DSSP file (Angstrom, degrees, kcal/mol; ACC not computed):
  #  RESIDUE AA STRUCTURE BP1 BP2  ACC     N-H-->O    O-->H-N    N-H-->O    O-->H-N    TCO  KAPPA ALPHA  PHI   PSI    X-CA   Y-CA   Z-CA
    1    1 A X     >        0   0    0      0, 0.0     4,-2.1     0, 0.0     5,-0.1   0.000 360.0 360.0 360.0 -40.8   -2.0    0.8  -14.2
    2    2 A X  H  >  +     0   0    0      2,-0.2     4,-2.3     1,-0.2     5,-0.2   0.900 360.0  49.5 -68.7 -39.6   -1.4   -1.9  -11.5
    3    3 A X  H  > S+     0   0    0      1,-0.2     4,-2.8     2,-0.2    -1,-0.2   0.903 109.7  52.5 -64.8 -39.2    2.2   -2.4  -12.5
    4    4 A X  H  > S+     0   0    0      2,-0.2     4,-3.1     1,-0.2     5,-0.3   0.919 108.2  51.5 -59.4 -43.4    2.7    1.4  -12.4
    5    5 A X  H  X S+     0   0    0     -4,-2.1     4,-2.4     1,-0.2    -2,-0.2   0.928 112.7  44.0 -60.9 -46.6    1.3    1.5   -8.9
    6    6 A X  H  X S+     0   0    0     -4,-2.3     4,-2.4     2,-0.2    -1,-0.2   0.927 115.8  48.3 -64.8 -44.4    3.6   -1.3   -7.7
    7    7 A X  H  X S+     0   0    0     -4,-2.8     4,-2.3     2,-0.2    -2,-0.2   0.939 115.2  42.7 -62.5 -49.4    6.6    0.3   -9.5
    8    8 A X  H  X S+     0   0    0     -4,-3.1     4,-2.7     1,-0.2    -1,-0.2   0.892 114.2  51.9 -66.7 -39.1    6.0    3.8   -8.2
    9    9 A X  H  X S+     0   0    0     -4,-2.4     4,-2.6    -5,-0.3    -1,-0.2   0.899 109.9  49.3 -63.8 -39.4    5.2    2.5   -4.7
   10   10 A X  H  X S+     0   0    0     -4,-2.4     4,-2.3     2,-0.2    -2,-0.2   0.901 111.4  49.2 -66.0 -40.5    8.4    0.6   -4.6
   11   11 A X  H  X S+     0   0    0     -4,-2.3     4,-2.5     2,-0.2    -2,-0.2   0.926 112.8  47.3 -63.4 -43.9   10.4    3.6   -5.7
   12   12 A X  H  X S+     0   0    0     -4,-2.7     4,-3.1     2,-0.2     5,-0.3   0.906 110.3  53.1 -62.6 -41.1    8.7    5.7   -3.1
   13   13 A X  H  X S+     0   0    0     -4,-2.6     4,-2.3     1,-0.2    -2,-0.2   0.920 111.1  46.0 -60.8 -44.1    9.4    3.0   -0.5
   14   14 A X  H  X S+     0   0    0     -4,-2.3     4,-2.3     2,-0.2    -1,-0.2   0.916 114.9  47.4 -65.1 -42.8   13.1    3.0   -1.4
   15   15 A X  H  X S+     0   0    0     -4,-2.5     4,-2.7     2,-0.2     5,-0.2   0.915 113.1  47.0 -65.3 -43.6   13.3    6.8   -1.3
   16   16 A X  H  X S+     0   0    0     -4,-3.1     4,-2.8     2,-0.2     5,-0.2   0.903 112.1  50.9 -66.2 -40.4   11.5    7.2    2.0
   17   17 A X  H  X S+     0   0    0     -4,-2.3     4,-2.4    -5,-0.3    -2,-0.2   0.925 112.1  47.2 -62.2 -43.7   13.6    4.5    3.6
   18   18 A X  H  X S+     0   0    0     -4,-2.3     4,-2.3     2,-0.2    -2,-0.2   0.939 114.6  45.5 -63.3 -47.7   16.8    6.2    2.3
   19   19 A X  H  X S+     0   0    0     -4,-2.7     4,-1.7     1,-0.2    -2,-0.2   0.905 113.8  49.2 -63.4 -41.6   15.7    9.6    3.5
   20   20 A X  H  <>S+     0   0    0     -4,-2.8     5,-3.5    -5,-0.2     4,-0.5   0.893 110.6  50.7 -65.4 -39.0   14.5    8.3    6.9
   21   21 A X  H ><5S+     0   0    0     -4,-2.4     3,-1.0    -5,-0.2     5,-0.2   0.912 109.8  49.9 -64.4 -41.8   17.8    6.4    7.4
   22   22 A X  H 3<5S+     0   0    0     -4,-2.3    -1,-0.2     1,-0.3    -2,-0.2   0.826 111.2  49.9 -64.8 -30.7   19.8    9.6    6.6
   23   23 A X  T 3<5S-     0   0    0     -4,-1.7    -1,-0.3    -5,-0.2    -2,-0.2   0.494 121.4-108.8 -85.4  -3.8   17.6   11.5    9.1
   24   24 A X  T < 5S+     0   0    0     -3,-1.0    -3,-0.2    -4,-0.5     3,-0.1   0.682  92.6 105.9  86.6  18.4   18.3    8.8   11.8
   25   25 A X     >< +     0   0    0     -5,-3.5     4,-2.0    -6,-0.2     3,-0.2  -0.418  28.8 149.2-126.4  55.9   14.7    7.3   11.7
   26   26 A X  H  > S+     0   0    0     -5,-0.2     4,-2.8     1,-0.2     5,-0.2   0.872  71.0  56.5 -59.8 -40.7   15.2    4.1    9.8
   27   27 A X  H  > S+     0   0    0      1,-0.2     4,-2.1     2,-0.2    -1,-0.2   0.910 107.6  48.7 -60.0 -43.1   12.4    2.2   11.7
   28   28 A X  H  > S+     0   0    0     -3,-0.2     4,-2.4     2,-0.2    -1,-0.2   0.935 112.2  48.9 -61.1 -46.5    9.9    4.9   10.6
   29   29 A X  H  X S+     0   0    0     -4,-2.0     4,-2.5     1,-0.2    -2,-0.2   0.895 111.0  49.3 -62.1 -41.7   11.1    4.7    7.0
   30   30 A X  H  X S+     0   0    0     -4,-2.8     4,-2.4     2,-0.2    -1,-0.2   0.872 110.4  51.7 -66.1 -35.9   10.9    0.9    6.9
   31   31 A X  H  X S+     0   0    0     -4,-2.1     4,-2.0    -5,-0.2    -2,-0.2   0.928 111.8  45.2 -66.4 -44.8    7.4    1.0    8.4
   32   32 A X  H  X S+     0   0    0     -4,-2.4     4,-2.3     1,-0.2    -2,-0.2   0.913 112.9  52.1 -63.5 -41.6    6.2    3.5    5.8
   33   33 A X  H  X S+     0   0    0     -4,-2.5     4,-2.5     1,-0.2    -2,-0.2   0.901 107.5  51.8 -62.0 -41.7    7.9    1.4    3.1
   34   34 A X  H  X S+     0   0    0     -4,-2.4     4,-2.6     1,-0.2    -1,-0.2   0.905 110.0  49.3 -62.0 -41.0    6.1   -1.7    4.3
   35   35 A X  H  X S+     0   0    0     -4,-2.0     4,-2.8     2,-0.2    -2,-0.2   0.894 110.2  51.0 -64.4 -40.1    2.8    0.0    4.1
   36   36 A X  H  X S+     0   0    0     -4,-2.3     4,-1.7     2,-0.2    -2,-0.2   0.922 112.3  46.0 -62.0 -44.6    3.5    1.2    0.6
   37   37 A X  H  X S+     0   0    0     -4,-2.5     4,-0.7     2,-0.2    -2,-0.2   0.928 115.6  45.4 -67.2 -44.6    4.4   -2.3   -0.6
   38   38 A X  H >< S+     0   0    0     -4,-2.6     3,-1.1     1,-0.2     4,-0.2   0.931 113.9  50.0 -62.1 -44.7    1.4   -3.8    1.1
   39   39 A X  H >< S+     0   0    0     -4,-2.8     3,-1.5     1,-0.3     4,-0.3   0.789  99.3  64.9 -66.7 -28.1   -0.9   -1.1   -0.2
   40   40 A X  H 3< S+     0   0    0     -4,-1.7     3,-0.5     1,-0.3     4,-0.3   0.744  95.8  59.4 -69.5 -20.5    0.4   -1.4   -3.8
   41   41 A X  T <X S+     0   0    0     -3,-1.1     4,-1.7    -4,-0.7     3,-0.3   0.522  80.2  89.7 -81.4  -5.3   -1.1   -5.0   -3.9
   42   42 A X  H <> S+     0   0    0     -3,-1.5     4,-2.3     1,-0.2    -1,-0.2   0.871  81.3  56.3 -61.0 -38.5   -4.6   -3.7   -3.2
   43   43 A X  H  > S+     0   0    0     -3,-0.5     4,-2.3    -4,-0.3    -1,-0.2   0.881 105.7  50.9 -61.6 -38.6   -5.3   -3.2   -6.9
   44   44 A X  H  > S+     0   0    0     -4,-0.3     4,-2.4    -3,-0.3    -1,-0.2   0.868 108.9  51.7 -67.4 -36.1   -4.5   -6.8   -7.6
   45   45 A X  H  X S+     0   0    0     -4,-1.7     4,-2.5     2,-0.2     5,-0.2   0.911 108.4  51.6 -65.4 -41.0   -6.9   -7.9   -4.8
   46   46 A X  H  X S+     0   0    0     -4,-2.3     4,-2.5     1,-0.2     5,-0.2   0.951 111.7  46.9 -58.1 -49.5   -9.6   -5.7   -6.3
   47   47 A X  H  X S+     0   0    0     -4,-2.3     4,-2.4     1,-0.2    -1,-0.2   0.900 111.1  51.5 -60.3 -43.3   -9.1   -7.4   -9.7
   48   48 A X  H  X S+     0   0    0     -4,-2.4     4,-1.3     1,-0.2    -1,-0.2   0.920 111.9  46.2 -62.6 -44.3   -9.1  -10.9   -8.2
   49   49 A X  H  <>S+     0   0    0     -4,-2.5     5,-2.3     1,-0.2     3,-0.2   0.910 113.5  48.5 -66.4 -41.2  -12.4  -10.3   -6.3
   50   50 A X  H ><5S+     0   0    0     -4,-2.5     3,-1.3    -5,-0.2    -1,-0.2   0.886 108.7  53.9 -66.5 -37.2  -14.1   -8.8   -9.3
   51   51 A X  H 3<5S+     0   0    0     -4,-2.4    -1,-0.2     1,-0.3    -2,-0.2   0.786 107.6  51.5 -66.3 -26.8  -12.9  -11.7  -11.5
   52   52 A X  T 3<5S-     0   0    0     -4,-1.3    -1,-0.3    -3,-0.2    -2,-0.2   0.387 118.5-112.0 -90.5   3.8  -14.5  -14.1   -9.1
   53   53 A X  T < 5 +     0   0    0     -3,-1.3     2,-0.2     1,-0.2    -3,-0.2   0.676  59.0 160.4  77.9  17.4  -17.8  -12.3   -9.1
   54   54 A X      < -     0   0    0     -5,-2.3    -1,-0.2    -6,-0.2    -2,-0.1  -0.528  49.9-104.0 -70.2 134.7  -17.6  -11.1   -5.6
   55   55 A X     >  -     0   0    0     -2,-0.2     4,-2.7     1,-0.1     5,-0.2  -0.332  30.0-122.1 -57.7 143.2  -19.9   -8.1   -4.9
   56   56 A X  H  > S+     0   0    0      1,-0.2     4,-2.6     2,-0.2     5,-0.2   0.885 108.4  48.9 -60.1 -43.6  -17.8   -4.9   -4.8
   57   57 A X  H  > S+     0   0    0      2,-0.2     4,-2.5     1,-0.2    -1,-0.2   0.928 113.7  46.3 -64.7 -44.5  -18.9   -3.9   -1.2
   58   58 A X  H  > S+     0   0    0      1,-0.2     4,-2.3     2,-0.2    -2,-0.2   0.916 114.2  48.4 -63.6 -42.6  -18.2   -7.3    0.2
   59   59 A X  H  X S+     0   0    0     -4,-2.7     4,-2.7     2,-0.2    -2,-0.2   0.891 110.8  51.3 -63.9 -39.8  -14.8   -7.5   -1.6
   60   60 A X  H  X S+     0   0    0     -4,-2.6     4,-2.7    -5,-0.2     5,-0.2   0.926 110.6  47.7 -63.8 -45.2  -13.9   -4.0   -0.4
   61   61 A X  H  X S+     0   0    0     -4,-2.5     4,-2.2     1,-0.2    -2,-0.2   0.911 113.7  47.9 -63.1 -41.6  -14.7   -4.9    3.2
   62   62 A X  H  X S+     0   0    0     -4,-2.3     4,-3.0     2,-0.2    -2,-0.2   0.923 112.4  49.0 -65.0 -43.9  -12.7   -8.1    3.0
   63   63 A X  H  X S+     0   0    0     -4,-2.7     4,-2.7     2,-0.2     5,-0.3   0.937 112.7  46.8 -60.9 -48.1   -9.7   -6.3    1.4
   64   64 A X  H  X S+     0   0    0     -4,-2.7     4,-2.1     1,-0.2    -1,-0.2   0.902 115.0  46.8 -62.5 -40.5   -9.7   -3.6    4.0
   65   65 A X  H  X S+     0   0    0     -4,-2.2     4,-2.7    -5,-0.2     5,-0.2   0.928 112.6  49.9 -66.0 -44.7  -10.0   -6.1    6.8
   66   66 A X  H  X S+     0   0    0     -4,-3.0     4,-2.3     2,-0.2    -2,-0.2   0.932 113.3  44.5 -60.6 -48.2   -7.3   -8.3    5.3
   67   67 A X  H  X S+     0   0    0     -4,-2.7     4,-2.2     2,-0.2    -1,-0.2   0.905 114.2  50.2 -65.6 -41.0   -4.8   -5.5    4.8
   68   68 A X  H  X S+     0   0    0     -4,-2.1     4,-2.7    -5,-0.3    -2,-0.2   0.922 111.3  48.0 -63.5 -44.1   -5.5   -4.0    8.3
   69   69 A X  H  X S+     0   0    0     -4,-2.7     4,-2.9     2,-0.2     5,-0.2   0.894 109.8  53.3 -63.9 -39.5   -5.0   -7.4   10.0
   70   70 A X  H  X S+     0   0    0     -4,-2.3     4,-2.4    -5,-0.2    -1,-0.2   0.923 112.0  44.8 -61.0 -43.6   -1.8   -8.0    8.1
   71   71 A X  H  X S+     0   0    0     -4,-2.2     4,-2.4     2,-0.2     5,-0.2   0.929 114.2  48.9 -66.1 -45.2   -0.4   -4.6    9.3
   72   72 A X  H  X S+     0   0    0     -4,-2.7     4,-1.8     1,-0.2    -2,-0.2   0.910 113.3  46.9 -62.2 -42.3   -1.6   -5.3   12.9
   73   73 A X  H  X S+     0   0    0     -4,-2.9     4,-2.1     2,-0.2    -1,-0.2   0.934 112.3  49.6 -65.0 -45.8   -0.1   -8.7   12.9
   74   74 A X  H  X S+     0   0    0     -4,-2.4     4,-2.0    -5,-0.2    -2,-0.2   0.905 115.5  42.8 -60.7 -41.6    3.2   -7.6   11.5
   75   75 A X  H  X>S+     0   0    0     -4,-2.4     5,-1.1     2,-0.2     4,-1.0   0.735 111.1  53.3 -83.7 -21.0    3.6   -4.7   13.9
   76   76 A X  H  <5S+     0   0    0     -4,-1.8    -1,-0.2    -5,-0.2    -2,-0.2   0.844 111.1  48.7 -75.3 -33.0    2.4   -6.7   17.0
   77   77 A X  H  <5S+     0   0    0     -4,-2.1    -2,-0.2    -5,-0.2    -3,-0.1   0.923 120.3  35.6 -68.5 -44.3    5.1   -9.3   16.1
   78   78 A X  H  <5S-     0   0    0     -4,-2.0    -1,-0.2    -5,-0.2    -2,-0.2   0.577 104.3-128.7 -89.0  -9.4    7.9   -6.7   15.7
   79   79 A X  T  <5 +     0   0    0     -4,-1.0     2,-0.2     1,-0.2    -3,-0.2   0.789  60.7 134.3  70.7  28.8    6.6   -4.4   18.4
   80   80 A X      < -     0   0    0     -5,-1.1    -1,-0.2    -6,-0.2     2,-0.2  -0.584  63.9 -88.8-104.6 168.7    6.6   -1.3   16.3
   81   81 A X        -     0   0    0     -2,-0.2     4,-0.3     1,-0.1     3,-0.2  -0.535  26.9-151.9 -72.9 142.3    4.1    1.5   15.8
   82   82 A X  S  > S+     0   0    0     -2,-0.2     4,-2.0     1,-0.2     3,-0.2   0.603  77.4  85.1 -91.5 -11.1    1.5    0.8   13.1
   83   83 A X  H  > S+     0   0    0      1,-0.2     4,-2.1     2,-0.2     5,-0.2   0.878  86.3  52.2 -64.6 -39.9    0.9    4.4   12.2
   84   84 A X  H  > S+     0   0    0      1,-0.2     4,-2.0     2,-0.2    -1,-0.2   0.898 110.2  50.5 -61.8 -35.8    3.8    4.8    9.8
   85   85 A X  H  > S+     0   0    0     -4,-0.3     4,-2.5     2,-0.2    -2,-0.2   0.883 107.2  53.6 -67.2 -36.8    2.6    1.7    7.9
   86   86 A X  H  X S+     0   0    0     -4,-2.0     4,-2.3     2,-0.2    -1,-0.2   0.883 107.2  51.9 -63.9 -37.1   -0.9    3.2    7.8
   87   87 A X  H  X S+     0   0    0     -4,-2.1     4,-2.4     2,-0.2    -2,-0.2   0.907 109.3  50.2 -63.0 -40.9    0.6    6.3    6.2
   88   88 A X  H  X S+     0   0    0     -4,-2.0     4,-2.3     2,-0.2    -2,-0.2   0.901 109.0  51.3 -63.5 -41.5    2.3    4.1    3.6
   89   89 A X  H  X S+     0   0    0     -4,-2.5     4,-1.8     2,-0.2    -2,-0.2   0.927 111.3  47.7 -60.5 -44.8   -1.0    2.3    2.9
   90   90 A X  H  X S+     0   0    0     -4,-2.3     4,-2.0     1,-0.2    -2,-0.2   0.903 110.5  51.9 -63.8 -40.6   -2.7    5.6    2.3
   91   91 A X  H  X S+     0   0    0     -4,-2.4     4,-2.2     1,-0.2    -1,-0.2   0.892 106.9  53.3 -63.3 -38.9    0.2    6.8    0.1
   92   92 A X  H  X S+     0   0    0     -4,-2.3     4,-2.2     1,-0.2    -1,-0.2   0.872 107.2  51.8 -64.4 -35.8   -0.1    3.6   -2.0
   93   93 A X  H  X S+     0   0    0     -4,-1.8     4,-2.3     2,-0.2    -1,-0.2   0.889 108.8  50.4 -67.4 -37.6   -3.8    4.3   -2.5
   94   94 A X  H  X S+     0   0    0     -4,-2.0     4,-2.6     2,-0.2    -2,-0.2   0.881 109.1  51.7 -65.8 -37.1   -3.0    7.8   -3.7
   95   95 A X  H  X S+     0   0    0     -4,-2.2     4,-2.4     2,-0.2    -2,-0.2   0.908 109.8  49.8 -63.2 -41.5   -0.4    6.4   -6.1
   96   96 A X  H  X S+     0   0    0     -4,-2.2     4,-2.1     2,-0.2    -2,-0.2   0.896 111.3  48.5 -66.0 -39.6   -3.1    4.0   -7.4
   97   97 A X  H  X S+     0   0    0     -4,-2.3     4,-2.7     2,-0.2     5,-0.2   0.928 111.4  49.9 -64.2 -44.5   -5.5    6.9   -7.9
   98   98 A X  H  X S+     0   0    0     -4,-2.6     4,-2.6     1,-0.2    -2,-0.2   0.895 110.5  50.1 -61.9 -39.9   -2.9    9.0   -9.7
   99   99 A X  H  X S+     0   0    0     -4,-2.4     4,-2.3     2,-0.2    -1,-0.2   0.887 111.7  49.0 -65.7 -37.9   -2.1    6.0  -12.0
  100  100 A X  H  X S+     0   0    0     -4,-2.1     4,-2.4     2,-0.2    -2,-0.2   0.903 112.0  47.4 -66.9 -41.8   -5.8    5.6  -12.7
  101  101 A X  H  X S+     0   0    0     -4,-2.7     4,-2.2     2,-0.2    -2,-0.2   0.914 111.5  51.5 -65.4 -42.5   -6.2    9.3  -13.5
  102  102 A X  H  X S+     0   0    0     -4,-2.6     4,-1.1     1,-0.2    -2,-0.2   0.920 111.9  46.4 -60.9 -43.3   -3.1    9.3  -15.7
  103  103 A X  H  X S+     0   0    0     -4,-2.3     4,-0.9     1,-0.2     3,-0.4   0.899 111.7  51.7 -66.3 -39.1   -4.5    6.3  -17.6
  104  104 A X  H  < S+     0   0    0     -4,-2.4     3,-0.3     1,-0.2    -1,-0.2   0.838 105.8  54.7 -65.2 -33.1   -7.9    8.0  -17.9
  105  105 A X  H  < S+     0   0    0     -4,-2.2    -1,-0.2     1,-0.2    -2,-0.2   0.761 103.6  56.6 -71.7 -24.5   -6.3   11.2  -19.3
  106  106 A X  H  <        0   0    0     -4,-1.1    -1,-0.2    -3,-0.4    -2,-0.2   0.776 360.0 360.0 -76.8 -25.9   -4.6    9.1  -22.0
  107  107 A X     <        0   0    0     -4,-0.9    -1,-0.2    -3,-0.3    -2,-0.2   0.477 360.0 360.0 -78.4 360.0   -7.9    7.7  -23.4
């Protein structure tokens, strides 16, 4: 499921970047793509925290804070808007949910 999430998120990132570039909004496409790529790693963070015995709520708060700080730092350094990246993060979470539902339907 996690590999599917990363793979589909990477495909979406490439597609969105291409479409945004064709529409003349490359910066927007790259921002969404960055959010997708960052967000696709969220599943691996969940697994790592659970394997270390971290309580789920504490791990969730740390993950959300970590990803948010990473996006804020990246976009403050490059001087871009962070909202397209937030859209990408949300899209990656939807991809992860869809992959989980797909896996659940197979069982």
